C-alpha positions in Angstrom: -41.7 4.5 31.9 -42.8 5.0 28.2 -45.3 2.8 26.6 -42.7 2.5 23.7 -39.1 3.1 24.3 -36.1 2.3 22.1 -32.4 2.0 22.8 -29.9 4.6 21.5 -28.9 4.1 18.0 -32.0 2.1 17.2 -33.2 2.1 13.4 -35.1 1.0 10.4 -38.4 0.3 12.2 -41.9 0.5 10.9 -44.7 0.9 13.6 -48.3 0.6 12.0 -51.7 0.5 13.3 -50.9 0.8 16.8 -52.6 2.5 19.9 -51.3 3.9 22.8 -53.2 4.9 25.9 -52.2 7.8 28.0 -49.8 7.3 31.1 -51.0 7.5 34.5 -52.2 11.0 35.3 -50.5 12.4 32.5 -47.0 11.9 33.5 -43.8 10.9 31.5 -43.6 10.1 27.8 -46.2 7.8 25.7 -43.5 7.3 23.1 -39.5 7.9 23.4 -37.1 7.4 21.0 -33.3 7.0 22.3 -32.0 7.8 25.8 -33.5 11.3 26.1 -30.6 12.2 28.6 -27.0 13.5 28.4 -25.6 9.8 27.7 -26.2 10.6 24.0 -23.3 12.3 23.0 -22.6 11.3 19.7 -24.8 11.8 16.3 -24.5 8.0 16.0 -26.1 7.3 19.0 -29.2 9.0 17.8 -32.2 6.8 16.8 -33.1 7.4 13.3 -35.2 5.9 10.3 -38.5 5.5 11.8 -41.9 5.2 10.3 -44.7 6.0 12.8 -47.8 5.6 10.8 -51.7 5.1 11.3 -50.8 5.4 15.2 -53.1 6.6 17.8 -51.9 8.0 20.7 -54.1 9.2 23.4 -53.3 11.9 25.6 -54.7 12.8 29.4 -57.1 15.6 29.6 -56.3 16.0 33.5 -53.8 18.9 34.5 -50.8 19.0 34.5 -51.1 19.4 30.4 -47.8 19.3 28.2 -48.0 20.9 24.9 
């Protein structure tokens, strides 16, 4: 489960001055916009117009690492 997730077609959000910690054992997404699967079949379903400004996202140093 992501620390921050949105629905499909979410739009016009401004996220500022936030801090997100790493997920347990580094698994999964910290921030996920949209469904992230095959259910988003139309361009109109893709999230858009997000501002993510001055946000600190912590990674996890323990393996496995994702790049």
